[in-house]
C-alpha positions as CSV (number, residue, x, y, z in Angstrom):
1,M,-2.9,1.3,-32.2
2,D,-4.6,2.4,-29.0
3,V,-1.9,3.1,-26.4
4,R,-3.9,1.3,-23.7
5,E,-4.1,-1.8,-25.9
6,A,-0.3,-1.6,-26.6
7,V,0.3,-1.4,-22.9
8,R,-2.1,-4.3,-22.1
9,R,-1.2,-6.8,-24.8
10,G,2.4,-6.0,-25.7
11,P,5.6,-7.0,-23.9
12,M,6.9,-4.7,-21.1
13,T,9.0,-2.0,-22.7
14,R,11.9,0.0,-21.2
15,F,9.6,3.0,-20.7
16,Q,7.0,0.9,-18.8
17,W,9.7,-0.4,-16.6
18,S,11.0,3.1,-15.9
19,V,7.5,4.0,-14.7
20,V,7.5,1.0,-12.4
21,T,10.9,1.9,-11.2
22,I,9.9,5.5,-10.2
23,C,6.8,4.1,-8.4
24,I,9.0,1.6,-6.6
25,L,11.2,4.4,-5.3
26,L,8.2,6.3,-4.3
27,T,7.0,3.3,-2.2
28,V,10.5,3.0,-0.8
29,I,10.2,6.4,0.6
30,D,6.6,5.7,1.6
31,G,7.6,2.6,3.5
32,Y,10.3,4.4,5.4
33,E,8.1,7.3,6.3
34,I,5.1,5.2,7.4
35,L,7.1,3.2,9.9
36,V,9.6,5.9,11.0
37,T,7.6,6.3,14.2
38,A,7.9,2.7,15.0
39,F,11.7,3.0,14.8
40,T,11.8,6.2,16.8
41,L,9.2,5.2,19.4
42,P,11.7,3.9,22.1
43,A,13.6,7.2,21.7
44,L,10.3,9.2,22.0
45,I,9.3,7.3,25.1
46,K,12.6,8.2,26.7
47,E,12.5,11.9,25.5
48,W,8.9,12.7,26.6
49,D,8.3,10.0,29.2
50,L,5.2,8.7,27.3
51,T,2.4,6.7,29.0
52,E,1.1,3.6,27.5
53,L,-1.9,5.5,26.0
54,Q,0.4,8.2,24.6
55,Q,2.6,5.6,23.1
56,A,-0.5,4.1,21.4
57,W,-1.4,7.5,20.0
58,V,2.1,8.2,18.8
59,A,2.3,4.7,17.1
60,S,-1.1,5.1,15.4
61,I,-1.7,8.7,14.6
62,G,0.2,8.5,11.3
63,T,-1.8,5.4,10.4
64,L,-5.0,7.3,11.2
65,G,-3.9,10.1,8.9
66,M,-3.1,7.6,6.1
67,G,-6.6,6.1,6.4
68,V,-8.3,9.4,6.1
69,G,-6.0,10.6,3.4
70,A,-6.5,7.4,1.3
71,A,-10.3,7.7,1.6
72,L,-10.7,11.5,1.2
73,L,-7.6,12.5,-0.9
74,G,-7.0,9.3,-3.0
75,P,-10.2,9.9,-5.1
76,L,-8.8,13.3,-6.2
77,A,-6.6,11.4,-8.6
78,D,-9.7,10.5,-10.7
79,R,-10.4,14.1,-11.0
80,I,-7.0,15.9,-11.4
81,G,-4.9,13.0,-12.7
82,R,-2.4,10.6,-11.2
83,R,0.6,12.7,-12.0
84,R,-0.6,15.9,-10.5
85,H,-2.0,14.1,-7.4
86,I,1.4,12.4,-6.8
87,L,3.4,15.7,-7.2
88,G,1.2,17.6,-5.0
89,S,1.2,14.9,-2.3
90,L,5.0,14.8,-2.4
91,V,5.3,18.5,-1.7
92,L,3.0,18.2,1.3
93,I,4.7,15.1,2.6
94,V,8.1,17.1,2.7
95,V,6.3,19.8,4.7
96,G,4.7,17.3,7.1
97,M,7.9,15.3,7.7
98,T,9.9,18.5,8.3
99,L,7.4,19.8,10.9
100,S,7.3,16.4,12.6
101,G,11.1,16.6,13.1
102,L,10.7,20.1,14.5
103,A,7.9,19.2,17.0
104,P,8.6,20.5,20.5
105,G,6.2,18.2,22.3
106,V,3.7,15.3,22.1
107,A,0.6,17.4,21.1
108,T,2.3,19.1,18.1
109,F,4.1,15.9,17.1
110,L,0.7,14.2,16.8
111,A,-0.7,17.0,14.8
112,F,2.2,17.1,12.3
113,R,2.3,13.3,12.0
114,F,-1.4,13.2,11.2
115,F,-0.9,16.0,8.6
116,A,2.0,14.0,6.9
117,G,-0.1,10.8,7.2
118,L,-2.9,12.4,5.2
119,F,-0.7,12.6,2.1
120,L,1.2,9.5,2.7
121,G,-2.1,7.7,2.6
122,G,-3.5,9.8,-0.3
123,I,-0.5,9.1,-2.6
124,V,-0.5,5.3,-2.4
125,P,-3.7,4.7,-4.5
126,S,-2.3,6.8,-7.3
127,I,1.0,5.0,-7.3
128,N,-0.6,1.6,-7.1
129,V,-3.0,2.4,-9.9
130,L,-0.3,3.9,-12.1
131,V,1.8,0.8,-11.9
132,A,-1.2,-1.5,-12.6
133,E,-2.1,0.6,-15.7
134,Y,1.4,0.6,-17.1
135,A,1.8,-3.2,-16.6
136,S,0.9,-5.6,-19.4
137,D,-1.9,-8.1,-18.8
138,E,0.6,-11.0,-19.0
139,R,3.0,-9.5,-16.4
140,R,0.7,-7.6,-14.1
141,G,0.9,-10.0,-11.2
142,S,4.7,-10.2,-11.5
143,V,5.1,-6.5,-12.0
144,M,3.0,-5.7,-8.9
145,G,5.0,-8.2,-6.9
146,I,8.3,-6.5,-8.0
147,Y,6.7,-3.1,-7.4
148,G,5.8,-4.4,-3.9
149,I,9.5,-4.7,-3.0
150,G,9.6,-0.9,-2.5
151,F,7.5,-0.7,0.7
152,P,9.3,-3.3,2.8
153,L,12.7,-2.3,1.3
154,G,12.0,1.3,2.6
155,S,10.9,0.0,5.9
156,A,14.0,-2.3,6.3
157,T,16.5,0.4,5.2
158,G,14.7,2.9,7.5
159,G,15.2,0.5,10.4
160,F,18.9,0.1,9.9
161,L,19.4,3.8,9.0
162,S,17.5,4.8,12.1
163,L,20.1,3.1,14.3
164,W,22.7,5.6,12.9
165,L,20.4,8.6,12.5
166,I,19.1,8.4,16.1
167,G,22.5,7.7,17.4
168,S,23.9,10.8,15.5
169,F,21.1,13.3,15.5
170,G,18.5,12.1,18.0
171,W,15.0,11.0,17.2
172,R,14.5,14.0,14.9
173,G,17.2,12.8,12.5
174,P,15.0,10.1,10.7
175,F,12.3,12.7,10.0
176,F,14.6,15.3,8.5
177,F,16.3,12.6,6.5
178,S,13.0,11.4,4.9
179,A,12.1,15.0,4.1
180,I,15.3,15.6,2.2
181,V,15.1,12.3,0.3
182,T,11.4,13.0,-0.6
183,A,12.3,16.4,-2.0
184,V,14.9,14.8,-4.2
185,L,12.5,12.3,-5.6
186,L,9.9,15.0,-6.1
187,G,12.4,16.6,-8.5
188,W,12.8,13.4,-10.4
189,C,9.1,12.9,-10.7
190,V,8.5,16.4,-12.1
191,V,10.8,15.5,-15.0
192,A,10.0,11.8,-15.6
193,L,6.7,10.7,-14.2
194,P,4.0,10.3,-17.0
195,E,0.2,10.6,-16.6
196,S,-2.1,7.6,-16.6
197,V,-3.2,6.8,-20.2
198,G,-6.6,5.9,-19.0
199,Y,-7.1,9.3,-17.3
200,L,-6.0,11.1,-20.5
201,V,-8.5,9.2,-22.7
202,E,-11.4,9.3,-20.3
203,K,-11.1,12.8,-18.8
204,R,-9.3,14.6,-21.7
205,P,-7.7,17.4,-19.8
206,K,-6.0,20.2,-21.6
207,G,-3.0,18.9,-23.6
208,A,-4.2,15.3,-23.3
209,L,-3.6,14.5,-27.0
210,E,0.0,15.8,-26.8
211,A,0.7,13.8,-23.6
212,Y,-1.0,10.8,-25.2
213,N,1.3,11.0,-28.2
214,V,4.4,11.4,-26.2
215,I,3.6,8.3,-24.2
216,G,2.8,6.5,-27.5
217,A,6.1,7.5,-29.0
218,K,7.9,6.1,-26.0
219,L,6.1,2.8,-26.7
220,G,7.2,3.0,-30.4
221,L,3.8,3.9,-31.7
222,P,3.0,6.6,-34.4
223,A,1.3,9.9,-33.4
224,G,-2.4,10.0,-33.7
225,G,-4.6,12.9,-34.7
226,A,-7.2,12.2,-32.0
227,L,-7.7,10.5,-28.8
228,P,-9.6,7.1,-28.8
229,E,-13.3,7.3,-27.8
230,P,-13.7,7.2,-24.0
231,T,-15.7,4.2,-22.7
232,S,-17.1,6.4,-19.9
233,T,-19.3,8.4,-22.4
234,A,-21.4,5.4,-23.0
235,L,-21.0,3.5,-19.7
236,R,-20.8,6.5,-17.2
237,P,-19.3,4.3,-14.4
238,S,-19.8,5.5,-10.9
239,L,-18.6,4.4,-7.4
240,R,-22.1,3.3,-6.6
241,T,-22.6,1.0,-9.6
242,S,-18.9,-0.1,-9.7
243,M,-18.6,-0.9,-6.0
244,W,-22.0,-1.4,-4.3
245,T,-24.4,-3.2,-6.7
246,G,-24.7,-6.8,-7.9
247,V,-21.6,-8.9,-8.0
248,M,-19.4,-5.9,-7.3
249,L,-21.0,-5.4,-3.9
250,T,-20.0,-9.0,-3.1
251,R,-16.5,-8.5,-4.3
252,T,-16.0,-5.1,-2.5
253,V,-17.2,-6.5,0.8
254,R,-14.9,-9.5,0.7
255,L,-12.0,-7.4,-0.5
256,W,-12.5,-4.9,2.3
257,I,-12.8,-7.5,5.0
258,G,-9.6,-9.4,3.8
259,Y,-7.6,-6.2,3.4
260,G,-8.8,-4.7,6.7
261,L,-7.9,-7.8,8.7
262,L,-4.6,-8.2,6.9
263,I,-3.7,-4.5,7.5
264,L,-4.6,-4.9,11.2
265,A,-2.1,-7.7,11.6
266,F,0.4,-5.8,9.4
267,Y,0.4,-2.8,11.6
268,F,0.6,-4.7,14.8
269,A,3.7,-6.5,13.6
270,N,5.3,-3.3,12.2
271,L,4.4,-0.9,15.0
272,Y,4.8,-3.2,18.0
273,T,7.6,-5.7,17.3
274,A,10.4,-3.2,18.1
275,K,8.7,-2.2,21.4
276,L,7.7,-5.7,22.5
277,V,11.1,-7.3,21.7
278,A,13.0,-4.4,23.3
279,E,10.9,-4.9,26.5
280,V,11.7,-8.7,26.6
281,T,15.5,-8.3,25.8
282,G,16.0,-5.0,27.6
283,D,17.8,-3.7,24.5
284,A,16.1,-1.2,22.2
285,S,18.6,-1.8,19.4
286,I,17.6,-5.5,19.2
287,G,14.0,-4.4,19.0
288,I,14.8,-2.1,16.1
289,V,16.8,-4.9,14.4
290,A,13.9,-7.2,14.9
291,Q,11.6,-4.6,13.3
292,A,13.8,-4.1,10.4
293,L,14.0,-7.8,9.8
294,V,10.2,-7.9,9.6
295,S,10.6,-5.5,6.7
296,V,13.5,-7.5,5.2
297,G,11.0,-10.4,5.1
298,G,8.6,-8.1,3.3
299,V,11.1,-7.7,0.4
300,L,11.3,-11.5,0.2
301,G,7.6,-11.7,0.4
302,A,7.2,-9.4,-2.6
303,V,9.6,-11.4,-4.6
304,L,7.9,-14.6,-3.7
305,F,4.5,-13.2,-4.6
306,A,5.9,-12.1,-8.0
307,G,7.1,-15.5,-8.7
308,L,4.0,-17.4,-7.5
309,A,1.7,-15.0,-9.4
310,R,3.2,-16.2,-12.7
311,R,2.1,-19.7,-12.0
312,W,-1.2,-19.3,-10.0
313,H,-3.8,-16.6,-10.0
314,P,-2.8,-13.6,-7.7
315,R,-6.0,-13.9,-5.7
316,L,-5.2,-17.5,-4.8
317,V,-1.7,-16.6,-4.0
318,T,-3.0,-13.9,-1.7
319,A,-5.1,-16.4,0.2
320,G,-2.1,-18.7,0.5
321,V,0.1,-16.0,1.9
322,M,-2.5,-15.2,4.6
323,V,-2.7,-18.9,5.7
324,Y,1.1,-19.0,5.8
325,G,1.0,-15.8,7.9
326,A,-1.3,-17.5,10.5
327,V,1.3,-20.2,10.9
328,V,4.4,-18.0,11.3
329,Y,2.6,-15.6,13.7
330,W,2.0,-18.6,16.0
331,L,5.6,-19.7,15.5
332,F,6.7,-16.2,16.6
333,A,4.6,-16.5,19.7
334,A,6.0,-20.0,20.5
335,F,9.6,-18.9,20.5
336,F,9.2,-15.2,21.6
337,D,11.6,-15.6,24.5
338,N,14.4,-17.1,22.3
339,T,16.2,-14.0,21.0
340,S,18.1,-15.7,18.2
341,L,15.0,-17.5,16.9
342,V,12.8,-14.5,17.2
343,L,15.2,-12.6,14.9
344,V,15.0,-15.4,12.3
345,I,11.2,-15.8,12.6
346,A,10.8,-11.9,12.4
347,V,11.9,-12.3,8.7
348,L,9.1,-15.0,8.2
349,V,6.6,-12.7,9.8
350,G,7.5,-10.0,7.4
351,V,7.1,-12.3,4.4
352,A,3.5,-12.7,5.4
353,A,2.6,-9.3,6.8
354,N,4.4,-7.0,4.3
355,G,4.0,-9.5,1.5
356,G,0.4,-9.7,2.2
357,V,0.0,-5.9,1.7
358,I,1.6,-6.2,-1.7
359,A,-0.7,-9.1,-2.6
360,Y,-3.8,-7.0,-1.8
361,Y,-2.4,-4.1,-3.8
362,A,-1.9,-6.4,-6.8
363,I,-5.4,-7.9,-6.8
364,S,-7.5,-4.8,-6.0
365,P,-7.1,-2.4,-9.0
366,P,-8.2,-4.8,-11.8
367,I,-11.5,-5.3,-9.9
368,Y,-12.7,-1.8,-10.8
369,P,-13.2,0.3,-14.0
370,T,-10.4,2.7,-14.9
371,M,-12.5,5.9,-14.2
372,V,-13.2,5.0,-10.6
373,R,-10.2,2.8,-9.9
374,A,-8.2,5.3,-7.8
375,S,-11.4,6.2,-5.8
376,A,-12.2,2.5,-5.2
377,V,-8.7,1.5,-4.2
378,G,-8.3,4.6,-2.1
379,L,-11.6,3.9,-0.2
380,M,-10.3,0.4,0.4
381,M,-7.0,1.6,1.7
382,G,-8.7,4.2,3.8
383,F,-11.0,1.7,5.4
384,G,-8.1,-0.6,6.1
385,R,-5.9,2.0,7.6
386,V,-8.5,3.6,9.7
387,F,-9.5,0.1,10.9
388,A,-5.8,-0.6,11.6
389,V,-5.6,2.3,14.1
390,L,-7.2,-0.4,16.4
391,A,-4.0,-2.4,16.4
392,P,-1.9,-0.5,18.9
393,F,-4.9,0.3,21.1
394,T,-6.0,-3.3,21.0
395,A,-2.4,-4.4,21.9
396,A,-2.2,-1.9,24.7
397,F,-5.6,-2.8,26.1
398,M,-4.8,-6.6,26.1
399,L,-1.4,-6.0,27.7
400,D,-3.0,-3.9,30.4
401,A,-5.5,-6.7,30.9
402,G,-2.6,-9.1,31.6
403,L,-2.4,-10.9,28.3
404,S,1.1,-12.1,27.5
405,R,3.1,-10.7,24.6
406,P,3.2,-14.1,22.7
407,A,-0.6,-14.4,23.1
408,L,-0.9,-11.1,21.0
409,Y,0.8,-12.7,18.1
410,Q,-1.4,-15.8,18.4
411,I,-4.5,-13.5,18.2
412,F,-3.3,-11.7,15.2
413,G,-2.3,-15.0,13.6
414,V,-6.1,-15.9,13.7
415,V,-6.8,-12.5,12.1
416,M,-4.5,-13.4,9.2
417,L,-6.3,-16.7,8.7
418,V,-9.7,-15.0,8.4
419,S,-8.1,-12.6,5.9
420,G,-7.1,-15.6,3.8
421,V,-10.6,-17.0,3.9
422,A,-11.9,-13.6,2.7
423,A,-9.4,-13.6,-0.2
424,Y,-10.3,-17.0,-1.3
425,S,-14.0,-16.2,-1.0
426,L,-13.3,-13.2,-3.3
427,H,-11.7,-15.4,-5.8
428,R,-14.7,-17.7,-5.8
429,T,-16.9,-14.8,-7.0
430,Y,-15.2,-15.2,-10.4
431,A,-16.7,-18.7,-10.7
432,G,-20.1,-20.3,-10.8
433,A,-23.2,-18.1,-10.4
434,H,-21.2,-15.0,-9.7
435,A,-19.2,-15.6,-12.9
436,L,-22.5,-15.8,-14.8
437,D,-23.6,-12.5,-13.3
438,A,-20.2,-11.0,-14.4
439,M,-20.7,-12.4,-17.9
440,Q,-24.1,-10.8,-18.2
441,E,-22.7,-7.5,-17.1
442,E,-19.9,-7.7,-19.6
443,A,-22.5,-8.5,-22.3
444,R,-24.5,-5.4,-21.2
445,V,-21.3,-3.3,-21.5
446,A,-20.5,-4.7,-25.0
447,E,-24.1,-3.8,-26.1
448,V,-23.8,-0.3,-24.8
449,R,-20.5,0.1,-26.5
450,A,-21.9,-1.1,-29.8
451,G,-24.8,1.2,-29.5
452,A,-22.5,4.1,-28.8
453,A,-20.3,3.2,-31.8
454,A,-23.4,3.0,-34.1
């Protein structure tokens, strides 16, 4: 049996869950490292006496690096393989986080955080696609939801750890800690992380058959004497035809709009909650706790998405999460001056913001063909994260203009609502006239495959 078909149509095996587990741990580290600046920002402000503009740069430079990395480095996975891409990125993340912790001033810190961000952003599409490819069709929505626990879990753990690390080692402690943990995880990945089956079949790198049979054996399949025929020989998928023509253009635009708006609201909540709550309460530790609780909500959001995706289509669940997010952002604004309620509602904000990221991660890979999947998802993430750089600058501009802190959450609540409309609109492209276009395209693909087989 074709290993790809065994993965798609069979039950989830222990080996498949082990791949998912490794990827979850990778996202735990990723979640911690992406938001480590948010947790250390109050200490950095005190250390270097940062202006509002400098604070915005410190808060956003890693996000900018991640956007560039996802767009420019993410597509490399389609050329060199998911495994090599992940391992190489981890090495350079260790370097970048270590250098960030050693930075003597603002300028060098910004340079090193941007460098680390390049590979933090570049690695995510590969991890995301690898999980999607090793999940069965029946369990993909649930698996992606469970996998999504990693990012907010890392953020939440990082928030609570940062209280101790900053108290014991200063602002540099969290950066050195992340470098050490990433190095340990890198060693595990070298030993246990498999290659994408789709990449082995389509690209056929040196040793592809041996790697393919090893994976098959772990799934309980007999060894084969040759790899299955690649679909790309007949179909020759490209980014242009797979993203920017026909019904795929419609889907790509709606996906990008939805994800871009969600990630804008996500980074606002995750980069500015600690700062804004600390300013209102006068206690930086309460701000960090509120930020960590946003991430705790993300864990709950990932679990909730996994459960709902078993009953309803993941795209519809994604749209629902966005609408819910609009409501809780407005609730957060309404009770912003009530410290106790703010800490409770921070969890609900995390369910929407962090859970929304997981939702978009789950629905994006299946839209595109295997051969361009990492590139397509990487470009989506790159667009979203570069766009998200606007979040801290927009917040700083509106605060300088005299807008209240609660009003910021109301504005980003509207952003969440529009993201939900885009997600629902994307789902509608799989019905009606658009569905007919897709069926015609599938018929053309089947005809090409039949001709190739003949």
